[in-house]
C-alpha positions in Angstrom: 117.1 119.8 139.0 117.6 122.3 135.9 114.4 122.5 134.3 116.6 122.5 130.5 118.3 119.1 131.9 114.8 118.3 132.5 112.9 118.8 129.6 116.3 117.0 127.6 116.2 114.0 129.8 112.1 113.4 129.1 113.1 113.9 125.2 115.9 111.2 125.3 113.6 108.8 127.2 110.9 108.8 124.4 113.6 108.3 121.9 114.8 105.8 123.6 111.4 104.4 124.0 110.7 104.6 120.0 113.5 102.9 119.3 113.7 99.9 121.5 109.8 99.6 120.0 111.1 99.3 116.9 113.8 96.7 117.2 116.8 98.9 118.1 119.2 98.5 120.4 120.5 101.6 121.5 122.5 102.6 125.1 124.1 105.5 126.2 127.1 106.4 126.1 127.4 105.6 122.5 130.3 106.6 119.6 129.5 108.6 116.9 130.3 105.3 114.1 127.1 103.9 116.6 125.1 106.8 116.6 125.5 107.0 112.7 125.2 103.7 112.2 121.8 103.5 114.0 120.4 107.0 112.6 121.0 105.5 108.8 119.4 102.3 110.0 116.5 104.1 111.2 116.6 106.2 107.8 115.9 103.0 105.4 113.3 101.5 107.8 111.4 104.6 107.4 112.0 104.7 103.7 111.0 100.9 103.5 107.3 101.4 104.5 106.5 103.9 101.3 104.4 103.4 98.5 106.2 101.4 95.7 109.4 100.4 98.0 109.2 96.7 97.8 109.6 96.7 94.0 113.0 95.3 92.7 113.9 97.3 89.6 115.8 95.9 86.5 118.8 97.0 85.8 117.7 98.9 82.7 114.8 100.5 85.1 117.7 101.8 87.6 119.2 103.4 84.3 115.7 105.5 84.0 115.3 105.4 87.3 119.0 107.5 87.8 117.7 110.5 85.1 114.5 110.6 86.8 116.3 111.2 90.5 118.8 113.2 88.9 116.1 115.8 87.5 114.0 115.3 91.2 117.2 116.3 93.5 118.4 119.1 91.1 115.1 120.6 91.5 114.3 120.6 95.3 118.4 120.7 96.2 118.4 124.1 94.0 115.4 125.5 96.1 116.4 124.6 99.1 119.7 125.3 99.4 119.6 128.6 97.1 116.4 129.2 98.8 114.7 129.8 95.7 111.2 129.2 95.2 110.1 125.8 94.7 107.5 126.1 91.5 105.6 123.0 92.0 104.3 123.7 94.7 102.9 127.2 93.5 99.7 127.4 92.1 99.5 125.7 89.4 98.4 128.7 86.9 102.0 130.1 87.8 103.8 127.1 87.9 102.1 124.8 84.8 104.5 126.8 82.6 107.9 125.7 84.1 106.4 122.2 84.5 105.8 121.8 81.0 109.1 123.2 80.1 111.1 120.6 82.3 112.8 117.6 81.2 111.3 115.7 84.4 107.7 116.6 83.4 108.3 115.4 79.6 109.6 112.1 80.9 106.4 111.4 82.9 103.9 112.4 80.2 105.4 110.0 78.3 105.7 107.1 80.9 102.8 104.8 81.1 100.7 105.9 83.6 97.8 103.1 83.3 94.5 104.3 84.1 92.5 107.1 84.9 90.1 105.9 87.4 88.4 109.2 88.6 87.6 111.6 86.3 84.5 113.4 85.2 82.9 113.2 82.0 82.4 116.8 80.9 86.0 117.2 81.7 88.3 114.3 79.6 89.2 116.3 76.9 91.6 119.4 76.4 90.7 122.7 76.5 92.1 123.3 73.1 90.0 120.7 71.4 87.3 121.8 72.6 87.6 125.6 71.5 89.3 124.5 68.0 87.0 121.5 67.5 83.4 122.2 69.4 83.6 125.4 69.3 83.7 125.8 65.4 80.9 122.9 64.6 77.9 124.2 63.4 75.0 125.2 65.4 76.8 125.9 68.1 75.7 129.3 70.4 76.6 131.0 73.0 74.9 134.0 75.2 76.6 136.0 78.4 75.3 134.6 81.2 76.2 136.3 85.0 79.4 137.5 83.2 80.2 134.2 82.3 79.8 132.2 78.3 77.1 129.2 78.1 77.3 127.1 75.1 74.5 124.8 73.9 73.4 123.5 70.4 70.5 124.2 69.2 69.2 123.6 65.2 67.8 126.8 65.1 68.4 129.9 67.4 66.5 129.9 70.6 64.1 133.0 71.4 64.8 133.5 74.8 64.4 136.5 77.1 67.0 135.5 79.6 69.6 134.9 78.1 70.1 136.2 74.3 71.8 133.0 72.4 74.3 133.6 69.5 76.1 131.3 66.7 79.4 131.0 67.8 80.7 130.9 64.3 79.0 134.3 63.7 80.5 135.8 66.7 84.0 134.5 65.6 83.6 136.0 62.0 82.6 139.4 63.5 85.4 139.7 65.9 88.3 141.8 65.1 90.7 139.1 65.9 89.9 135.8 66.3 92.8 134.6 67.9 92.0 136.9 70.9 88.4 135.6 70.6 89.5 132.2 71.0 91.8 133.0 73.6 88.2 134.4 75.5 86.8 131.1 74.7 89.5 129.8 76.6 90.2 131.9 79.5 86.5 131.4 80.4 86.1 127.6 80.3 88.6 127.4 82.6 89.5 127.8 86.6 93.0 128.4 86.1 93.0 130.6 83.4 93.4 133.3 86.4 95.2 132.4 89.9 92.6 130.5 91.7 94.0 131.7 95.0 93.5 134.9 94.3 89.7 134.8 91.9 88.5 131.9 94.6 87.5 133.3 98.2 87.8 130.2 99.5 86.9 126.6 98.6 82.9 127.1 98.2 84.0 130.1 96.0 85.8 127.4 94.2 82.4 125.1 93.9 80.1 127.9 92.9 82.3 128.3 89.5 82.8 124.6 89.5 79.0 123.6 89.4 78.5 125.2 85.9 80.6 122.4 83.7 77.7 120.3 84.7 75.1 120.1 81.6 72.8 117.2 80.1 72.9 115.4 77.1 70.3 116.5 74.3 70.1 116.6 70.1 69.4 119.4 68.1 66.1 119.4 68.3 66.6 119.7 72.7 65.3 115.8 73.1 66.8 114.6 76.7 68.3 111.2 76.8 67.7 108.8 79.2 70.6 107.2 81.3 70.3 103.5 79.9 70.2 105.5 76.2 73.5 107.3 77.2 75.0 104.2 78.6 74.5 101.8 75.4 76.1 105.1 73.5 79.4 105.0 75.4 79.2 101.5 75.2 79.3 101.4 71.5 81.8 104.7 71.1 83.8 102.6 73.6 84.0 99.3 71.8 84.4 100.9 68.6 87.4 102.8 69.7 88.9 99.5 70.8 88.6 97.7 67.7 90.7 100.9 66.5 93.3 100.9 69.7 93.5 97.5 70.5 96.1 98.7 73.3 92.9 100.5 75.3 91.0 98.5 77.8 87.8 100.2 77.3 85.6 102.6 80.0 83.1 102.4 82.5 80.6 104.4 84.1 79.9 105.2 87.5 76.6 107.1 88.0 76.9 109.9 90.0 74.1 111.7 91.9 74.3 114.8 93.9 74.3 115.8 97.5 71.4 118.6 97.3 69.0 116.1 95.9 66.1 115.0 98.3 66.1 111.3 99.7 63.5 109.7 97.2 65.6 111.3 93.8 68.4 109.4 95.5 66.6 106.0 96.2 64.9 106.0 92.6 68.5 107.1 90.7 70.1 104.1 92.6 67.1 101.6 91.9 67.6 102.6 88.2 71.4 102.2 88.6 71.0 98.7 89.9 68.8 97.6 86.9 71.6 99.2 84.3 74.4 97.5 86.4 72.4 94.2 86.1 71.9 94.5 82.0 74.8 96.2 81.1 78.1 95.1 83.8 80.6 95.5 81.4 79.7 99.6 81.3 77.9 100.4 84.4 80.3 99.9 87.3 78.5 101.7 90.1 77.2 104.5 91.7 78.3 107.4 93.5 77.4 110.7 95.8 79.4 114.0 94.6 79.3 117.7 95.6 80.4 120.3 97.7 80.6 118.3 101.2 80.5 121.2 103.2 77.0 122.4 101.6 75.2 120.4 101.0 74.3 117.0 102.3 76.1 114.1 104.1 75.7 110.1 103.3 73.9 109.5 106.6 71.1 112.2 105.1 71.2 109.1 102.5 72.1 106.3 104.5 68.4 105.0 103.3 68.2 104.9 99.6 72.3 104.0 99.6 71.3 100.9 102.1 68.4 99.6 99.8 70.5 97.3 97.1 71.9 95.4 100.8 68.9 95.0 102.1 67.0 93.1 98.5 66.5 89.2 98.9 69.1 88.6 97.9 71.2 91.5 98.5 72.2 92.9 95.6 75.7 94.1 95.1 76.0 97.7 93.9 79.5 98.8 93.7 79.9 102.3 95.1 82.5 104.8 94.6 82.2 107.8 96.8 83.7 111.0 96.9 84.2 111.6 100.7 86.7 113.5 103.1 86.8 116.8 100.1 87.0 119.5 102.6 89.1 120.8 105.2 87.0 121.0 107.9 86.8 118.1 110.8 84.8 116.7 113.8 81.4 117.7 111.5 79.1 115.8 109.3 81.3 116.9 106.0 84.4 114.7 108.2 82.2 111.6 109.3 81.5 111.0 105.0 84.3 108.7 104.8 82.9 106.6 108.5 79.7 106.2 106.0 81.9 104.8 102.9 83.4 102.6 105.3 80.3 100.9 106.6 79.3 101.0 102.9 81.6 99.1 101.9 83.0 101.9 99.1 85.0 100.0 96.4 87.2 103.5 96.2 86.8 106.2 97.7 87.4 110.1 96.3 89.4 112.3 97.3 89.9 111.2 101.2 91.9 114.7 101.9 90.6 114.5 105.1 91.2 111.1 105.9 94.5 111.9 107.8 92.4 113.6 110.7 90.6 110.3 111.5 93.4 108.1 113.1 91.1 105.2 114.0 89.5 105.3 110.6 93.1 105.5 108.9 93.7 102.0 110.6 90.4 100.7 109.1 91.2 101.9 105.2 94.8 100.4 105.9 93.3 97.1 107.0 91.0 96.8 104.7 93.2 98.1 101.6 90.6 100.6 100.3 91.8 102.1 97.1 91.6 106.6 97.9 91.4 108.4 94.4 94.0 111.2 95.0 94.1 114.5 92.4 96.4 116.9 94.3 95.4 119.4 91.1 91.8 119.3 92.1 92.7 119.9 95.6 94.6 123.0 95.2 92.0 124.7 92.5 89.3 123.8 94.8 91.4 125.6 98.1 91.9 122.7 100.4 95.8 123.2 100.1 98.3 125.6 98.3 101.8 124.2 98.8 101.2 120.7 97.8 104.3 119.1 100.0 101.8 119.7 102.7 98.8 117.4 101.2 97.9 115.1 103.8 97.9 111.9 101.2 101.7 112.7 101.8 101.9 110.9 104.7 99.8 108.2 103.6 102.0 107.2 100.8 105.2 107.5 102.6 103.0 104.7 104.5 102.0 102.5 101.5 98.2 103.1 101.5 96.1 101.7 98.3 96.7 105.1 96.2 95.9 105.8 92.7 96.1 109.2 91.0 93.7 110.3 88.9 92.4 114.1 87.0 89.3 114.7 88.0 88.5 117.6 86.0 91.2 118.1 83.7 89.8 120.5 81.2 88.6 123.1 83.6 92.2 123.1 85.1 94.0 123.0 81.2 95.9 119.6 82.6 97.2 117.0 80.8 95.3 113.6 81.3 97.4 112.0 84.8 101.2 113.3 84.0 100.6 116.7 85.8 99.0 115.6 89.1 102.2 112.8 88.4 104.4 115.1 88.4 103.3 117.1 91.8 102.9 113.8 93.6 106.5 112.5 92.6 108.1 116.6 93.2 106.4 117.6 96.2 104.5 114.5 97.8 106.7 112.1 98.4 110.0 111.8 100.0 113.2 112.6 97.7 114.2 109.3 98.1 110.9 108.1 96.7 111.8 107.1 93.0 111.2 105.6 89.9 109.5 102.1 92.2 106.3 105.2 93.1 105.4 105.9 90.0 105.7 102.2 88.7 103.9 101.2 92.0 101.1 104.4 91.2 100.7 103.0 87.5 100.3 99.3 88.5 97.5 100.6 91.4 95.6 101.8 88.7 95.0 98.4 86.8 94.8 96.6 90.6 91.8 98.8 91.7 89.7 99.3 88.3 86.7 97.5 88.2 88.1 95.3 85.4 87.4 91.6 86.2 90.6 89.4 86.9 90.7 88.5 83.1 91.0 91.8 82.0 93.1 92.5 84.9 95.8 89.9 83.6 95.5 91.3 80.2 95.5 95.2 80.6 99.2 94.3 83.3 100.1 92.6 80.0 99.3 95.8 77.6 100.7 98.4 80.4 104.3 96.0 81.1 104.8 96.2 76.8 104.4 100.2 77.2 106.4 100.2 79.9 109.4 98.1 78.7 109.4 100.0 75.4 109.7 103.2 77.3 112.5 102.0 79.5 114.6 100.8 76.1 113.9 103.9 74.6 114.9 106.2 78.1 118.4 104.2 77.9 119.2 104.7 73.8 118.2 108.5 74.9 121.5 110.9 74.7 121.3 112.0 78.6 123.4 115.5 79.0 122.3 117.8 81.9 122.1 121.6 81.0 122.6 124.4 84.0 119.0 125.0 84.0 116.8 123.5 86.9 114.0 123.5 84.6 115.6 121.8 81.8 117.8 119.2 80.4 119.2 119.3 76.9 118.5 116.3 74.8 119.2 115.2 71.0 115.9 116.4 68.9 115.6 112.9 67.4 115.9 111.3 70.6 112.1 111.4 71.6 108.9 111.4 69.5 105.8 113.4 70.4 103.4 112.0 72.7 99.9 112.2 70.6 96.6 111.6 71.7 96.5 107.8 70.2 99.9 107.0 71.8 97.8 108.5 75.0 94.6 106.3 74.6 97.1 103.5 74.8 98.0 104.3 78.6 94.6 104.9 79.7 93.0 101.4 80.2 90.2 102.2 82.2 88.2 105.3 82.3 85.9 106.0 84.7 83.1 108.5 83.3 81.6 110.4 86.1 77.7 110.5 84.9 75.9 113.2 87.1 72.3 113.2 87.5 70.7 115.4 85.2 73.5 115.6 83.2 73.7 112.7 80.5 76.9 111.1 79.2 
C-alpha cells in the first residue's frame, strides 16, 4: 500500500473518531455542503467553550460589541493579511505607545473592569505620580548604588560611607535640565525604560532587578512599624477613601512572605497573620509566599509551616493566595508548586503560568474551580513569554477556566491599572471571535472571586453594573467614524471624557495589597 495513502487513511480515522466523540455524524463520501455544515458546527462548538461565551448581550451591548469587534478584527486582519508586525505581541517597551494611541485601548481604558486582585503595594500608583509627587516632597534623599538610584526619607542627612545620600530637591535644583533629571529618575524606576528582551538575559536577571523594589515602612526618625500598625493604617486610609468615593468597595491585605526565608521565620509569619486575620477579618485577607520560584525554596520546603493553621484544634482556616507556577520550567520542584497550591486548598493562585504543562492538574483545577490570577504584561517583562499569542493561558481562556486579570507591578512596568493587561488578553490571547462577553466575564470574575463576603459581593456587583450600563449608554451616543489607520479611530472631540484617577477608583472595587515580609505596608 502507498505510504502516503496509509498516512492519509490514519489521519482520516483520527478525524472521524474525534467527530464521533463530539456528537457529530460523518460518513464518506459527502457533499461540499455537508462538509461545510459540519465544519461550521465544529467551529461553533469550539467557540462555545470559551470564557464568557454563555453570556447573552443586550441590544445595547451588541451595538457596543460591534465597535469592539471592528477594531479587533481590523488590527488582526491587517497584520495577518498584510504580513505586518502585530504590535500587541511585541515587547511592551516597543508596543506601549501604539497601544495607547489605539481607539480599542481607549475603549478598554474607560470600560469598568471590576477589581484588581493581584497588585503589589509598592507598585500601585503611576510612575508619573511617584516622580512628580513623591520625589518633590521634603526630606526625600537619593543615592547611587550599583548603578541604580535608591530613595529614602530622613529627618536629617544620614552619614553613611557605602552610599552617599543627597537631597533630591537640591539635586534637581542643581541640574541643568529639570525635565531631563526627572526623566532619569523615571527611567531608573521602570523595568521597561529599555527593551526587557535586551536588558534582561533571562527570567532570573529580570527578578534580580525586580527585587530591589521591596522595602520597609518607616518614619523620618527611622522607626520601622510592625505588622499590626500597618494593617490599622491600611484600614484607616481605606475607610476614609470609601467615605469620599462610595463607589469604591475597599481594599484588603494579603501578607506575603518571601520564599528564601527559613521555615521558622515563615511559621512565625503565619502565626502573626492568623492573629491579624482573627482581629481584622475585613482587612487581612490571608497569606502568600512569593519570590523567584526557580531560585528559591518550593512550597514543599515550608509544608510544616503552611499546614500549621489546619493542624490546630479546632482547625483554623487561613486563606492562602499563592504565587505558583510562575515559571517556564517543567518537571521540577518549581513547577510542582502548583501541586502544593492545590493540596493547601489555595483560595486563588497567582500566575499559574506553568499549569498547561500538567494535564492532570489542569483537570483538578477546573473541577475545583480554583481562580487563576493572570498578569500577561508581568509575564513578558519577567521574560516568561515574548509573543502574547503563545501565552499558555490562552488555551485556558478558550476552555473557560476561572480566570481573573490583574496588573501585578504596574508602576515598574509603566502600565495603566488593569487596562493594558485586559487589552493584551482581548487582542492577543483570545480567539478573534472572542468579543465583549469575554471582557464582561473577566470583570464579573474579579468580583466573584474576591474576598468580599456574599453581601458585599452583591453590593459590589450592583455598583459595577451601574458603571457598566453607563459605559454602554455613553458609547451608543458616541459618533463612530473609522479612519484609514489600523491604530486610531476618529471620533468627536466632545464624545468622551478623560478618565480621571477617581473614576479608576470607581472600577477598582477590591484591591488586594501584597504585604511582603520585611516590607511593611
